[in-house]
C-alpha positions in Angstrom: 66.4 57.9 -49.0 62.6 58.6 -48.0 63.5 57.2 -44.5 66.3 59.6 -44.3 64.5 62.7 -45.7 61.7 62.0 -42.9 64.2 62.7 -40.2 65.2 66.0 -42.3 68.7 64.7 -43.6 69.6 67.2 -46.2 71.8 66.9 -49.5 70.8 63.2 -50.3 72.5 61.7 -53.1 72.3 58.1 -54.6 75.1 57.2 -56.6 75.2 54.3 -59.2 78.6 52.6 -58.8 78.1 49.1 -60.5 80.4 50.1 -63.2 83.1 51.3 -60.9 83.7 49.0 -58.1 82.9 45.4 -57.3 82.0 45.9 -53.2 78.9 47.7 -53.9 76.2 48.8 -56.4 75.1 52.0 -54.7 76.4 54.7 -52.2 73.7 57.0 -50.5 75.4 59.9 -49.2 73.7 62.5 -46.7 74.1 64.8 -44.3 72.7 65.6 -40.8 73.3 68.6 -38.5 74.1 66.9 -35.0 74.8 63.8 -33.2 71.4 63.3 -32.4 70.0 63.9 -35.9 72.6 61.3 -37.0 71.5 58.6 -34.7 68.0 59.5 -35.9 68.7 59.1 -39.5 70.7 56.1 -38.7 67.7 54.6 -37.1 65.2 55.3 -39.0 67.3 54.0 -42.1 67.6 50.8 -40.4 64.3 50.3 -39.2 62.8 50.8 -42.9 65.6 48.7 -44.5 64.7 45.7 -42.1 61.5 46.1 -42.3 61.9 45.5 -46.3 64.2 42.5 -45.6 67.3 44.2 -45.6 70.0 43.4 -42.7 72.6 45.3 -41.8 76.1 43.7 -42.4 78.2 46.3 -40.9 78.6 49.3 -39.1 81.5 51.8 -38.8 81.9 55.3 -37.2 79.5 56.7 -34.8 77.3 60.1 -34.3 80.3 61.4 -31.9 82.6 61.0 -35.0 80.2 62.8 -37.2 80.3 60.1 -39.7 78.6 56.7 -40.0 78.7 53.9 -42.5 76.1 51.3 -42.7 76.7 48.4 -44.9 73.8 46.6 -46.3 75.7 44.8 -49.0 74.7 46.2 -52.4 74.1 49.5 -50.6 76.5 51.4 -48.5 74.8 54.8 -46.7 77.4 57.4 -45.6 75.9 59.9 -42.7 77.9 62.8 -42.4 78.0 66.0 -40.2 78.4 68.8 -42.6 82.1 69.3 -41.8 82.9 65.6 -42.1 81.4 65.6 -45.4 83.5 68.2 -46.5 86.3 66.7 -45.2 86.1 63.2 -46.8 84.4 64.5 -50.2 83.0 61.2 -51.1 81.1 63.1 -53.8 84.3 64.2 -55.3 86.1 61.0 -54.8 83.1 58.8 -56.7 82.6 61.7 -59.2 82.6 59.2 -62.2 79.6 57.3 -60.6 76.2 58.1 -62.0 74.2 60.1 -59.9 70.5 58.5 -59.7 69.0 60.8 -57.4 69.9 64.4 -55.6 67.6 65.8 -53.0 69.1 69.1 -51.8 
């Protein structure tokens, strides 16, 4: 989350999903304001997690779509533009998850 914050990501949320689903333990949901910022956030997260020994298993979406999904196994990172985040409403969809951290 610090990696995303360094690239000016906003509305960062870490959700604990362990009691709700079997495919991931945590979701990180955050917003960026432009394609370039989404790319910078993605690159910084990937670099930081790779340095910590975490490998990106799968990626979906792209900056031009306004949504990126980074799958690190136990942790899935969702990077949205504000309009796409509002459209998909993952925060609401996973409202039963325990929020561990929220950085406005």
